[in-house]
Backbone as a printed PyTorch tensor [residue, N CA C, xyz], in Angstrom:
tensor([[[ -1.8340, 201.4160, -52.6920],
         [ -2.1580, 199.9970, -52.8580],
         [ -1.0630, 199.1370, -52.2250]],

        [[ -1.4930, 198.1140, -51.4930],
         [ -0.5350, 197.2140, -50.8600],
         [  0.1850, 196.3780, -51.9120]],

        [[  1.4570, 196.1490, -51.6920],
         [  2.2420, 195.3110, -52.5930],
         [  2.7670, 194.1200, -51.7940]],

        [[  2.0870, 192.9950, -51.8540],
         [  2.5500, 191.8210, -51.1040],
         [  3.9630, 191.4210, -51.5180]],

        [[  4.7110, 190.9540, -50.5400],
         [  6.0660, 190.4640, -50.7910],
         [  6.0420, 188.9360, -50.8180]],

        [[  6.5200, 188.3890, -51.9150],
         [  6.5210, 186.9400, -52.1000],
         [  7.9410, 186.4720, -52.3810]],

        [[  8.3260, 185.3650, -51.7930],
         [  9.5990, 184.7150, -52.0980],
         [  9.2890, 183.4470, -52.9020]],

        [[  9.9470, 183.2970, -54.0450],
         [  9.7660, 182.1250, -54.9000],
         [ 11.0380, 181.2860, -54.8610]],

        [[ 10.9280, 180.0590, -54.3930],
         [ 12.0690, 179.1620, -54.2310],
         [ 12.0610, 178.1110, -55.3370]],

        [[ 13.1060, 178.1190, -56.1460],
         [ 13.2570, 177.1390, -57.2230],
         [ 14.0740, 175.9630, -56.6880]],

        [[ 13.4330, 174.7970, -56.5600],
         [ 14.1050, 173.6600, -55.9580],
         [ 14.6620, 172.6410, -56.9320]],

        [[ 14.5390, 172.9020, -58.2380],
         [ 15.0170, 171.9260, -59.2150],
         [ 16.5130, 172.0770, -59.4670]],

        [[ 17.2230, 170.9620, -59.6820],
         [ 18.6150, 171.0700, -60.1100],
         [ 18.7540, 171.5570, -61.5470]],

        [[ 17.6470, 171.5840, -62.3040],
         [ 17.6680, 172.0740, -63.6870],
         [ 17.1200, 173.4980, -63.7250]],

        [[ 17.9240, 174.3890, -64.2350],
         [ 17.5170, 175.7900, -64.2720],
         [ 16.2850, 175.9910, -65.1590]],

        [[ 16.1690, 175.2020, -66.2320],
         [ 15.0430, 175.3340, -67.1500],
         [ 14.1680, 174.0800, -67.1520]],

        [[ 14.1140, 173.4290, -66.0150],
         [ 13.2980, 172.2290, -65.8990],
         [ 11.8170, 172.5450, -65.8490]],

        [[ 11.0100, 171.5080, -65.7020],
         [  9.5610, 171.6750, -65.7500],
         [  9.0190, 172.4730, -64.5680]],

        [[  9.4830, 172.1710, -63.3580],
         [  8.9770, 172.9380, -62.2110],
         [  9.4560, 174.3780, -62.2700]],

        [[ 10.6630, 174.6010, -62.7860],
         [ 11.1420, 175.9780, -62.9350],
         [ 10.2730, 176.7380, -63.9340]],

        [[  9.9130, 176.0820, -65.0240],
         [  9.0410, 176.7060, -66.0260],
         [  7.6910, 177.0700, -65.4270]],

        [[  7.1260, 176.1540, -64.6620],
         [  5.8170, 176.3920, -64.0650],
         [  5.8790, 177.4720, -62.9870]],

        [[  6.9500, 177.4630, -62.1920],
         [  7.0730, 178.4860, -61.1580],
         [  7.2480, 179.8690, -61.7770]],

        [[  7.9820, 179.9520, -62.8780],
         [  8.1310, 181.2460, -63.5440],
         [  6.7830, 181.8050, -63.9810]],

        [[  5.8800, 180.9290, -64.3820],
         [  4.5410, 181.3780, -64.7380],
         [  3.8160, 181.9490, -63.5190]],

        [[  3.9410, 181.2680, -62.3890],
         [  3.3070, 181.7590, -61.1650],
         [  3.8990, 183.0940, -60.7410]],

        [[  5.2180, 183.2180, -60.8800],
         [  5.8820, 184.4850, -60.5520],
         [  5.3560, 185.6050, -61.4450]],

        [[  5.2220, 185.3180, -62.7370],
         [  4.7070, 186.3210, -63.6690],
         [  3.2900, 186.7370, -63.2970]],

        [[  2.4650, 185.7670, -62.9300],
         [  1.1020, 186.0850, -62.5320],
         [  1.0540, 186.9600, -61.2950]],

        [[  1.8990, 186.6420, -60.3120],
         [  1.9250, 187.4320, -59.0810],
         [  2.3890, 188.8540, -59.3500]],

        [[  3.4060, 188.9830, -60.1860],
         [  3.9060, 190.3250, -60.5060],
         [  2.8690, 191.1270, -61.2820]],

        [[  2.1630, 190.4770, -62.1800],
         [  1.1230, 191.1740, -62.9250],
         [ -0.0030, 191.6310, -62.0050]],

        [[ -0.1550, 190.9670, -60.8720],
         [ -1.1710, 191.3610, -59.8970],
         [ -0.6350, 192.3560, -58.8760]],

        [[  0.5960, 192.8110, -59.0760],
         [  1.1380, 193.8600, -58.2300],
         [  2.0260, 193.4210, -57.0900]],

        [[  2.3590, 192.1350, -57.0150],
         [  3.2170, 191.6690, -55.9280],
         [  4.6900, 191.9070, -56.2490]],

        [[  5.4730, 192.0480, -55.2000],
         [  6.9230, 192.0900, -55.3220],
         [  7.4440, 190.6760, -55.0800]],

        [[  8.1360, 190.1270, -56.0530],
         [  8.5660, 188.7280, -55.9540],
         [ 10.0830, 188.6490, -56.0090]],

        [[ 10.6560, 187.9920, -55.0100],
         [ 12.0940, 187.7220, -54.9730],
         [ 12.3000, 186.2640, -55.3540]],

        [[ 13.0370, 186.0150, -56.4380],
         [ 13.2830, 184.6540, -56.9100],
         [ 14.6200, 184.1420, -56.3790]],

        [[ 14.6080, 182.9470, -55.8390],
         [ 15.8130, 182.3290, -55.2880],
         [ 15.9740, 180.9480, -55.9090]],

        [[ 17.0810, 180.7360, -56.5940],
         [ 17.3900, 179.4490, -57.2190],
         [ 18.3110, 178.6770, -56.2720]],

        [[ 17.8010, 177.6450, -55.6540],
         [ 18.5580, 176.9500, -54.6090],
         [ 19.8450, 176.3330, -55.1290]],

        [[ 19.8620, 175.8660, -56.3670],
         [ 21.0710, 175.2350, -56.9020],
         [ 22.2320, 176.2150, -57.0190]],

        [[ 21.9470, 177.5050, -57.0210],
         [ 22.9900, 178.5150, -57.1410],
         [ 23.5890, 178.9070, -55.7940]],

        [[ 23.0270, 178.4030, -54.7130],
         [ 23.4490, 178.8210, -53.3810],
         [ 24.4470, 177.8370, -52.7680]],

        [[ 25.2100, 178.3430, -51.8430],
         [ 26.0900, 177.4920, -51.0370],
         [ 25.3030, 177.1100, -49.7830]],

        [[ 24.7940, 175.8860, -49.7750],
         [ 23.9770, 175.4140, -48.6630],
         [ 24.4770, 174.0480, -48.2040]],

        [[ 24.9890, 173.9970, -47.0120],
         [ 25.3870, 172.7160, -46.4340],
         [ 24.1660, 171.9750, -45.9250]],

        [[ 24.2430, 170.6760, -45.9550],
         [ 23.1990, 169.8950, -45.2940],
         [ 23.2790, 170.1110, -43.7880]],

        [[ 22.1560, 169.9370, -43.0980],
         [ 22.1530, 170.0190, -41.6400],
         [ 23.0870, 168.9350, -41.0780]],

        [[ 23.9440, 169.3070, -40.1330],
         [ 24.8900, 168.3620, -39.5350],
         [ 24.3880, 167.8230, -38.1930]],

        [[ 23.2130, 168.2640, -37.7810],
         [ 22.5650, 167.7860, -36.5620],
         [ 23.4740, 167.8780, -35.3420]],

        [[ 24.2090, 168.9800, -35.2510],
         [ 25.0530, 169.2030, -34.0740],
         [ 24.2780, 169.9080, -32.9600]],

        [[ 23.1230, 170.4380, -33.2880],
         [ 22.2050, 171.0490, -32.3360],
         [ 22.8150, 172.2060, -31.5540]],

        [[ 23.7610, 172.9090, -32.1470],
         [ 24.1970, 174.1630, -31.5390],
         [ 23.0700, 175.1800, -31.5320]],

        [[ 22.0970, 174.9770, -32.4110],
         [ 20.9560, 175.9070, -32.4620],
         [ 20.1350, 175.8550, -31.1790]],

        [[ 20.3560, 174.8440, -30.3190],
         [ 19.6250, 174.7800, -29.0630],
         [ 20.0160, 175.9080, -28.1260]],

        [[ 21.1640, 176.5510, -28.3920],
         [ 21.6030, 177.6470, -27.5280],
         [ 20.7380, 178.8840, -27.7040]],

        [[ 20.5080, 179.2620, -28.9590],
         [ 19.7690, 180.5010, -29.2200],
         [ 18.9060, 180.4380, -30.4770]],

        [[ 18.7950, 179.2600, -31.0740],
         [ 18.0050, 179.1220, -32.2870],
         [ 18.7370, 179.5160, -33.5500]],

        [[ 20.0180, 179.7730, -33.4440],
         [ 20.8080, 180.2060, -34.5970],
         [ 21.6450, 179.0480, -35.1230]],

        [[ 21.5280, 178.7950, -36.4390],
         [ 22.3320, 177.7360, -37.0500],
         [ 23.7870, 178.1680, -37.0890]],

        [[ 24.6850, 177.2890, -36.6430],
         [ 26.1120, 177.6390, -36.5800],
         [ 26.8280, 177.4430, -37.9170]],

        [[ 26.1840, 176.7880, -38.8580],
         [ 26.7810, 176.6530, -40.1880],
         [ 26.5530, 177.9710, -40.9190]],

        [[ 27.6330, 178.6290, -41.2750],
         [ 27.5160, 179.9460, -41.8980],
         [ 27.6670, 179.8050, -43.4070]],

        [[ 26.5760, 179.9810, -44.1070],
         [ 26.5920, 179.9280, -45.5690],
         [ 25.4310, 180.7720, -46.0780]],

        [[ 24.8420, 180.4180, -47.1880],
         [ 23.7740, 181.2450, -47.7530],
         [ 22.4220, 181.0430, -47.0780]],

        [[ 22.3560, 180.1070, -46.1410],
         [ 21.0720, 179.8500, -45.4940],
         [ 20.5300, 181.0710, -44.7740]],

        [[ 21.3920, 181.7800, -44.0630],
         [ 20.9210, 182.9030, -43.2580],
         [ 20.2270, 183.9650, -44.1160]],

        [[ 20.7740, 184.2150, -45.2970],
         [ 20.1510, 185.1930, -46.1810],
         [ 18.7860, 184.7450, -46.6650]],

        [[ 18.6780, 183.4600, -47.0310],
         [ 17.3880, 182.9220, -47.4680],
         [ 16.3900, 182.9640, -46.3140]],

        [[ 16.8280, 182.5610, -45.1460],
         [ 15.9410, 182.5740, -43.9770],
         [ 15.3630, 183.9650, -43.7330]],

        [[ 16.2270, 184.9790, -43.7810],
         [ 15.7590, 186.3340, -43.5030],
         [ 14.7540, 186.8100, -44.5610]],

        [[ 14.9950, 186.4350, -45.8190],
         [ 14.0610, 186.8210, -46.8720],
         [ 12.7210, 186.1240, -46.6920]],

        [[ 12.7510, 184.8510, -46.3570],
         [ 11.5160, 184.0900, -46.1700],
         [ 10.7160, 184.6380, -44.9890]],

        [[ 11.3850, 184.9320, -43.8890],
         [ 10.6890, 185.4070, -42.7080],
         [ 10.1440, 186.8230, -42.8770]],

        [[ 10.6500, 187.5530, -43.8560],
         [ 10.1690, 188.9150, -44.1020],
         [  9.0500, 188.9710, -45.1300]],

        [[  8.7310, 187.8440, -45.7820],
         [  7.7490, 187.8740, -46.8650],
         [  6.3370, 187.6640, -46.3400]],

        [[  5.3710, 187.9590, -47.2000],
         [  3.9630, 187.7240, -46.8830],
         [  3.4730, 186.3860, -47.4210]],

        [[  4.0920, 185.9430, -48.5020],
         [  3.6910, 184.6920, -49.1260],
         [  4.8910, 183.9680, -49.7000]],

        [[  4.7380, 182.6690, -49.8840],
         [  5.8500, 181.8310, -50.3210],
         [  5.4200, 180.9610, -51.4880]],

        [[  6.3040, 180.8520, -52.4740],
         [  6.1320, 179.8930, -53.5600],
         [  7.3050, 178.9220, -53.5140]],

        [[  7.0120, 177.6480, -53.6180],
         [  8.0490, 176.6160, -53.6270],
         [  7.7570, 175.6490, -54.7550]],

        [[  8.7760, 175.3450, -55.5460],
         [  8.6200, 174.3830, -56.6360],
         [  9.7380, 173.3550, -56.5710]],

        [[  9.3570, 172.0990, -56.6850],
         [ 10.3580, 171.0190, -56.6800],
         [  9.8540, 169.8480, -57.5080]],

        [[ 10.7430, 169.2200, -58.2770],
         [ 10.3690, 167.9570, -58.9160],
         [ 10.3500, 166.8360, -57.8860]],

        [[  9.7970, 165.7130, -58.2930],
         [  9.7460, 164.5440, -57.4220],
         [ 10.9360, 163.6390, -57.7030]],

        [[ 11.7000, 163.3520, -56.6630],
         [ 12.8010, 162.3880, -56.7320],
         [ 12.5000, 161.2880, -55.7210]],

        [[ 12.2500, 160.0860, -56.1930],
         [ 11.9450, 158.9670, -55.3010],
         [ 10.8250, 159.3290, -54.3160]],

        [[  9.7550, 159.8960, -54.8280],
         [  8.5680, 160.2270, -54.0480],
         [  8.8490, 161.2740, -52.9660]],

        [[  9.8550, 162.0920, -53.1900],
         [ 10.1970, 163.1590, -52.2530],
         [ 10.6460, 164.3880, -53.0350]],

        [[ 10.9170, 165.4760, -52.3130],
         [ 11.4190, 166.6730, -52.9700],
         [ 12.8700, 166.4750, -53.3820]],

        [[ 13.3780, 167.3950, -54.1740],
         [ 14.7730, 167.3310, -54.6220],
         [ 15.7330, 167.5150, -53.4460]],

        [[ 16.9740, 167.1250, -53.6330],
         [ 17.9910, 167.2780, -52.5820],
         [ 18.1770, 168.7440, -52.2060]],

        [[ 18.1650, 169.6300, -53.2010],
         [ 18.3420, 171.0510, -52.9190],
         [ 17.2280, 171.5640, -52.0020]],

        [[ 16.0020, 171.1340, -52.2880],
         [ 14.8620, 171.5640, -51.4780],
         [ 14.9350, 170.9760, -50.0780]],

        [[ 15.2890, 169.7090, -49.9860],
         [ 15.3370, 169.0450, -48.6720],
         [ 16.4160, 169.6450, -47.7900]],

        [[ 17.5350, 170.0180, -48.3680],
         [ 18.5840, 170.6570, -47.5770],
         [ 18.0640, 171.9320, -46.9360]],

        [[ 17.3590, 172.7430, -47.7200],
         [ 16.8130, 173.9770, -47.1610],
         [ 15.7960, 173.6720, -46.0680]],

        [[ 14.9210, 172.7220, -46.3110],
         [ 13.9400, 172.3510, -45.2880],
         [ 14.6370, 171.9650, -43.9810]],

        [[ 15.6450, 171.1220, -44.0760],
         [ 16.3230, 170.6360, -42.8800],
         [ 17.0300, 171.7600, -42.1330]],

        [[ 17.5790, 172.7020, -42.8640],
         [ 18.2670, 173.8110, -42.2030],
         [ 17.2830, 174.7050, -41.4350]],

        [[ 16.0440, 174.7550, -41.8820],
         [ 15.0440, 175.5420, -41.1740],
         [ 14.6210, 174.8750, -39.8640]],

        [[ 15.1490, 173.6960, -39.5900],
         [ 14.8590, 173.0880, -38.2880],
         [ 15.3810, 173.9640, -37.1610]],

        [[ 16.4000, 174.7650, -37.4290],
         [ 16.9070, 175.6870, -36.4140],
         [ 15.8150, 176.6680, -35.9830]],

        [[ 14.9390, 177.0510, -36.9050],
         [ 13.8250, 177.9230, -36.5460],
         [ 12.8290, 177.1840, -35.6720]],

        [[ 12.5560, 175.9150, -36.0210],
         [ 11.6790, 175.0960, -35.1770],
         [ 12.2450, 174.9880, -33.7670]],

        [[ 13.5620, 174.7590, -33.6710],
         [ 14.2150, 174.6670, -32.3590],
         [ 14.0690, 175.9710, -31.5830]],

        [[ 14.2400, 177.0810, -32.2830],
         [ 14.1120, 178.3730, -31.6030],
         [ 12.7070, 178.5580, -31.0430]],

        [[ 11.6940, 178.2400, -31.8290],
         [ 10.3240, 178.4680, -31.3870],
         [  9.9140, 177.4980, -30.2840]],

        [[ 10.3040, 176.2320, -30.4170],
         [  9.8040, 175.2060, -29.5010],
         [ 10.7010, 174.9830, -28.2830]],

        [[ 12.0030, 175.1260, -28.4410],
         [ 12.9230, 174.8120, -27.3490],
         [ 13.5370, 176.0540, -26.7120]],

        [[ 14.0190, 176.9630, -27.5430],
         [ 14.6970, 178.1450, -26.9890],
         [ 13.6730, 179.1080, -26.3900]],

        [[ 12.6910, 179.5090, -27.1850],
         [ 11.6730, 180.4350, -26.6960],
         [ 10.6030, 179.7280, -25.8680]],

        [[ 10.5030, 178.4210, -26.0190],
         [  9.5560, 177.5950, -25.2480],
         [  8.1220, 178.1320, -25.3230]],

        [[  7.7390, 178.5380, -26.5270],
         [  6.3690, 178.9830, -26.7310],
         [  6.0290, 180.2980, -26.0720]],

        [[  7.0320, 181.0930, -25.6850],
         [  6.7670, 182.3570, -25.0120],
         [  6.1200, 183.3820, -25.9350]],

        [[  6.3760, 183.2660, -27.2350],
         [  5.8100, 184.2120, -28.1810],
         [  4.5590, 183.6080, -28.8120]],

        [[  3.4550, 184.3290, -28.7930],
         [  2.2100, 183.7810, -29.3570],
         [  2.3180, 183.5840, -30.8600]],

        [[  1.5650, 182.6340, -31.3680],
         [  1.5340, 182.4050, -32.8110],
         [  0.9660, 183.6390, -33.4980]],

        [[  1.4620, 183.9660, -34.6880],
         [  0.9550, 185.1490, -35.3870],
         [ -0.5210, 185.0120, -35.7200]],

        [[ -1.2440, 186.1130, -35.5910],
         [ -2.6730, 186.0920, -35.9070],
         [ -2.8970, 185.8670, -37.3950]],

        [[ -1.9710, 186.3690, -38.1970],
         [ -2.0630, 186.2270, -39.6520],
         [ -0.8840, 185.3910, -40.1290]],

        [[ -1.1560, 184.2550, -40.7180],
         [ -0.1070, 183.3790, -41.2100],
         [  0.1330, 183.6270, -42.6960]],

        [[  1.3440, 183.3360, -43.1200],
         [  1.6700, 183.4510, -44.5420],
         [  0.8630, 182.4220, -45.3410]],

        [[  0.7730, 182.6740, -46.6250],
         [  0.1490, 181.7130, -47.5280],
         [  1.2080, 181.1540, -48.4640]],

        [[  1.1570, 179.8510, -48.6950],
         [  2.1740, 179.2100, -49.5160],
         [  1.5870, 178.4660, -50.7070]],

        [[  2.2540, 178.5740, -51.8240],
         [  1.9040, 177.8430, -53.0480],
         [  3.0100, 176.8270, -53.3230]],

        [[  2.6250, 175.5830, -53.5450],
         [  3.5990, 174.5360, -53.8600],
         [  3.3090, 173.9880, -55.2480]],

        [[  4.3520, 173.9060, -56.0620],
         [  4.2530, 173.3710, -57.4210],
         [  5.2140, 172.1980, -57.5470]],

        [[  4.7140, 171.0930, -58.0810],
         [  5.5750, 169.9200, -58.2130],
         [  5.2220, 169.1470, -59.4800]],

        [[  6.2070, 168.4420, -60.0070],
         [  6.0140, 167.6050, -61.1950],
         [  6.7900, 166.3090, -61.0220]],

        [[  6.1640, 165.2210, -61.4550],
         [  6.8130, 163.9240, -61.3980],
         [  6.6920, 163.1940, -62.7250]],

        [[  7.6180, 162.2980, -62.9830],
         [  7.6550, 161.6150, -64.2770],
         [  6.5750, 160.5540, -64.4090]],

        [[  6.2370, 159.8900, -63.3130],
         [  5.2740, 158.7940, -63.3830],
         [  3.8610, 159.3120, -63.1380]],

        [[  2.9110, 158.4100, -63.1980],
         [  1.5170, 158.7740, -62.9670],
         [  0.9440, 158.0250, -61.7660]],

        [[  1.8100, 157.6340, -60.8490],
         [  1.3580, 156.8900, -59.6820],
         [  0.3470, 157.6530, -58.8470]],

        [[ -0.6360, 156.9310, -58.3350],
         [ -1.7160, 157.5470, -57.5680],
         [ -1.1960, 158.2550, -56.3300]],

        [[ -0.1540, 157.7150, -55.7080],
         [  0.3570, 158.2800, -54.4610],
         [  1.6870, 159.0070, -54.6640]],

        [[  1.9140, 159.4450, -55.8660],
         [  3.1910, 160.0700, -56.2300],
         [  3.5590, 161.2330, -55.3210]],

        [[  2.5830, 162.0170, -54.9030],
         [  2.8720, 163.2410, -54.1610],
         [  2.5590, 163.1400, -52.6590]],

        [[  2.1130, 161.9810, -52.1960],
         [  1.6440, 161.8810, -50.8050],
         [  2.7170, 162.2670, -49.7860]],

        [[  3.8910, 161.6480, -49.8920],
         [  4.9560, 161.9320, -48.9280],
         [  5.4540, 163.3570, -49.0230]],

        [[  5.5690, 163.8420, -50.2430],
         [  6.0610, 165.2040, -50.4430],
         [  5.1170, 166.2270, -49.8230]],

        [[  3.8140, 166.0320, -49.9960],
         [  2.8530, 166.9870, -49.4420],
         [  2.9260, 167.0290, -47.9160]],

        [[  3.1500, 165.8880, -47.2830],
         [  3.3190, 165.8850, -45.8300],
         [  4.5370, 166.7100, -45.4240]],

        [[  5.6480, 166.5050, -46.1080],
         [  6.8620, 167.2540, -45.7980],
         [  6.6580, 168.7480, -45.9970]],

        [[  6.0310, 169.1110, -47.1030],
         [  5.8280, 170.5290, -47.4040],
         [  4.9060, 171.1710, -46.3790]],

        [[  3.8450, 170.4730, -45.9870],
         [  2.9230, 171.0380, -44.9910],
         [  3.6430, 171.3340, -43.6820]],

        [[  4.4500, 170.3960, -43.2140],
         [  5.1440, 170.5930, -41.9490],
         [  6.2490, 171.6390, -42.0720]],

        [[  6.9060, 171.6830, -43.2130],
         [  7.9010, 172.7250, -43.4740],
         [  7.2400, 174.0990, -43.4490]],

        [[  6.1400, 174.2370, -44.1670],
         [  5.4230, 175.5140, -44.1830],
         [  4.9590, 175.8940, -42.7770]],

        [[  4.5080, 174.9230, -42.0090],
         [  4.0210, 175.2120, -40.6640],
         [  5.1300, 175.8000, -39.7910]],

        [[  6.3560, 175.3080, -39.9500],
         [  7.4860, 175.8780, -39.2220],
         [  7.6670, 177.3540, -39.5430]],

        [[  7.2940, 177.7370, -40.7580],
         [  7.4180, 179.1190, -41.2070],
         [  6.1370, 179.9190, -40.9560]],

        [[  5.2320, 179.3820, -40.1550],
         [  3.9330, 180.0260, -39.9140],
         [  3.2310, 180.3060, -41.2430]],

        [[  3.2500, 179.3050, -42.0900],
         [  2.6800, 179.4090, -43.4350],
         [  1.6840, 178.2920, -43.6610]],

        [[  0.5420, 178.6220, -44.2230],
         [ -0.4470, 177.6120, -44.5890],
         [ -0.2470, 177.2070, -46.0460]],

        [[ -0.4090, 175.9310, -46.3160],
         [ -0.3570, 175.4640, -47.6990],
         [ -1.6580, 175.8940, -48.3650]],

        [[ -1.6200, 177.0290, -49.0140],
         [ -2.8010, 177.6490, -49.6160],
         [ -3.2520, 176.8960, -50.8650]],

        [[ -2.2880, 176.4310, -51.6750],
         [ -2.6250, 175.6730, -52.8760],
         [ -1.4350, 174.8130, -53.2850]],

        [[ -1.7270, 173.6260, -53.7890],
         [ -0.6950, 172.7410, -54.3360],
         [ -1.0910, 172.3650, -55.7600]],

        [[ -0.1990, 172.6120, -56.6900],
         [ -0.4070, 172.2520, -58.0930],
         [  0.5420, 171.1110, -58.4170]],

        [[ -0.0190, 169.9490, -58.7330],
         [  0.7500, 168.7210, -58.8640],
         [  0.5380, 168.1410, -60.2610]],

        [[  1.6490, 167.8780, -60.9460],
         [  1.5610, 167.4570, -62.3470],
         [  2.3030, 166.1370, -62.5540]],

        [[  1.5930, 165.1860, -63.1130],
         [  2.1710, 163.8790, -63.4070],
         [  2.6080, 163.8090, -64.8680]],

        [[  3.4960, 162.8750, -65.1500],
         [  3.8930, 162.6090, -66.5260],
         [  4.8080, 163.6560, -67.1440]],

        [[  5.5080, 164.4180, -66.3070],
         [  6.4730, 165.4020, -66.8070],
         [  7.8730, 164.9820, -66.3670]],

        [[  8.7340, 164.7450, -67.3140],
         [ 10.0900, 164.3150, -66.9700],
         [ 11.1480, 165.1040, -67.7270]],

        [[ 11.0580, 165.1340, -69.0560],
         [ 12.1190, 165.7460, -69.8490],
         [ 11.9300, 167.2520, -69.9680]],

        [[ 13.0490, 167.9390, -70.0050],
         [ 13.0120, 169.3890, -70.1010],
         [ 12.2040, 169.8400, -71.3060]],

        [[ 11.3450, 170.8190, -71.0950],
         [ 10.5230, 171.3580, -72.1680],
         [  9.1190, 170.8030, -72.2230]],

        [[  8.8430, 169.7230, -71.4860],
         [  7.5090, 169.1150, -71.5560],
         [  6.4350, 170.0150, -70.9460]],

        [[  6.7690, 170.7370, -69.8780],
         [  5.7810, 171.6400, -69.2860],
         [  5.4520, 172.7850, -70.2360]],

        [[  6.4450, 173.2200, -70.9810],
         [  6.2410, 174.3250, -71.9110],
         [  5.2160, 173.9590, -72.9860]],

        [[  5.0720, 172.6760, -73.2420],
         [  4.1380, 172.2160, -74.2690],
         [  2.7340, 171.9590, -73.7150]],

        [[  2.4980, 172.3610, -72.4650],
         [  1.2000, 172.1450, -71.8280],
         [  0.5790, 173.4980, -71.4850]],

        [[ -0.1430, 174.1150, -72.4110],
         [ -0.7020, 175.4540, -72.1530],
         [ -1.6490, 175.4900, -70.9620]],

        [[ -2.3620, 174.4080, -70.7000],
         [ -3.2640, 174.3890, -69.5490],
         [ -2.4770, 174.5100, -68.2440]],

        [[ -1.3380, 173.8270, -68.1820],
         [ -0.5010, 173.9100, -66.9810],
         [  0.0610, 175.3180, -66.8200]],

        [[  0.5040, 175.8990, -67.9160],
         [  1.0780, 177.2450, -67.8670],
         [  0.0220, 178.2560, -67.4340]],

        [[ -1.1690, 178.1260, -67.9520],
         [ -2.2480, 179.0450, -67.5740],
         [ -2.6400, 178.8550, -66.1090]],

        [[ -2.6710, 177.6050, -65.6740],
         [ -3.0830, 177.3310, -64.2980],
         [ -2.0850, 177.9030, -63.2950]],

        [[ -0.7930, 177.7300, -63.5610],
         [  0.2030, 178.2460, -62.6260],
         [  0.2580, 179.7730, -62.6660]],

        [[  0.0740, 180.3520, -63.8600],
         [  0.0310, 181.8140, -63.9520],
         [ -1.1300, 182.3560, -63.1160]],

        [[ -2.2930, 181.7470, -63.2580],
         [ -3.4590, 182.2140, -62.5150],
         [ -3.2860, 182.0000, -61.0210]],

        [[ -2.6300, 180.9150, -60.6440],
         [ -2.3770, 180.6700, -59.2240],
         [ -1.5020, 181.7760, -58.6380]],

        [[ -0.5160, 182.2350, -59.4040],
         [  0.3170, 183.3370, -58.9370],
         [ -0.4890, 184.6070, -58.7460]],

        [[ -1.3450, 184.8990, -59.6970],
         [ -2.2200, 186.0770, -59.5780],
         [ -3.1210, 185.9480, -58.3470]],

        [[ -3.7210, 184.7850, -58.2030],
         [ -4.6470, 184.5750, -57.0950],
         [ -3.9440, 184.6770, -55.7440]],

        [[ -2.7220, 184.1750, -55.6660],
         [ -1.9740, 184.2730, -54.4150],
         [ -1.7170, 185.7320, -54.0620]],

        [[ -1.2700, 186.5040, -55.0330],
         [ -1.0130, 187.9240, -54.7840],
         [ -2.2820, 188.6370, -54.3190]],

        [[ -3.4010, 188.3280, -54.9490],
         [ -4.6600, 188.9750, -54.5830],
         [ -5.1320, 188.5210, -53.1980]],

        [[ -4.9230, 187.2520, -52.8710],
         [ -5.3000, 186.7590, -51.5490],
         [ -4.4500, 187.4140, -50.4680]],

        [[ -3.1700, 187.5900, -50.7380],
         [ -2.2910, 188.2460, -49.7760],
         [ -2.6740, 189.7080, -49.6000]],

        [[ -3.0320, 190.3570, -50.6900],
         [ -3.4410, 191.7580, -50.5910],
         [ -4.7130, 191.8850, -49.7450]],

        [[ -5.6630, 190.9890, -49.9630],
         [ -6.8870, 191.0100, -49.1660],
         [ -6.5830, 190.7530, -47.6940]],

        [[ -5.6530, 189.8430, -47.4230],
         [ -5.2640, 189.5430, -46.0500],
         [ -4.6210, 190.7580, -45.3890]],

        [[ -3.7700, 191.4540, -46.1290],
         [ -3.0970, 192.6290, -45.5850],
         [ -4.0970, 193.7490, -45.2840]],

        [[ -5.0810, 193.9180, -46.1550],
         [ -6.0900, 194.9470, -45.9330],
         [ -6.9410, 194.6210, -44.7130]],

        [[ -7.3040, 193.3540, -44.5750],
         [ -8.1050, 192.9470, -43.4390],
         [ -7.3320, 193.1520, -42.1310]],

        [[ -6.0450, 192.8420, -42.1700],
         [ -5.2080, 193.0250, -40.9800],
         [ -5.0940, 194.4930, -40.6170]],

        [[ -4.9040, 195.3500, -41.6400],
         [ -4.7930, 196.7950, -41.4060],
         [ -6.0890, 197.3610, -40.8540]],

        [[ -7.2080, 196.7470, -41.2340],
         [ -8.5020, 197.2330, -40.7700],
         [ -8.8850, 196.6520, -39.4200]],

        [[ -8.0020, 195.8560, -38.8450],
         [ -8.2640, 195.2810, -37.5320],
         [ -9.2350, 194.1310, -37.5370]],

        [[ -9.3730, 193.4850, -38.6750],
         [-10.3270, 192.3780, -38.7700],
         [ -9.7240, 191.0510, -38.3460]],

        [[ -8.4140, 191.0680, -38.0070],
         [ -7.7790, 189.8940, -37.4320],
         [ -7.5320, 190.1920, -35.9520]],

        [[ -7.6510, 189.2030, -35.0990],
         [ -7.4500, 189.4380, -33.6580],
         [ -6.0110, 189.8110, -33.3520]]])
């Protein structure tokens, strides 16, 4: 049986915050469905912000040496991605944005260094995004979803599902919402099963 590899990125500055709670449910669901999940807590990493020196134009390699390279290699080796971040001023958290910006070196490699010489993968990764915001504004997640879609696209990943929750601010509030916990758990299971089906189809030559 295929065991999809998933990387789960925790983007909250709170280790036990609402998005962390919800992502843990998704991780549990994926593992129960047979996936191998690597959890990465961004707040625990040494990650510099992008300095926009564009040394990556030489070979696509970021010259800032810190924990980014390890995260990049894990993400590029996975079949599926989970990302969770709270909403800060209608955007992702600083920890999440730093990681997104550092992956611009990959965009540079694909678009400028390699100049499109390598064809796009026939099978793209699938990504799950989980987010929570304190307010109930109608457009609370609009800007964030645009950023996440383009970030995922750089990673040859499709935004397979986005679970967005309003009215969650204080630690522990997500834990008191069984519907949210069940929904994120099931999303994790479904992602693992979708990745397994994708892997089987690819092995059977059903992808070009």
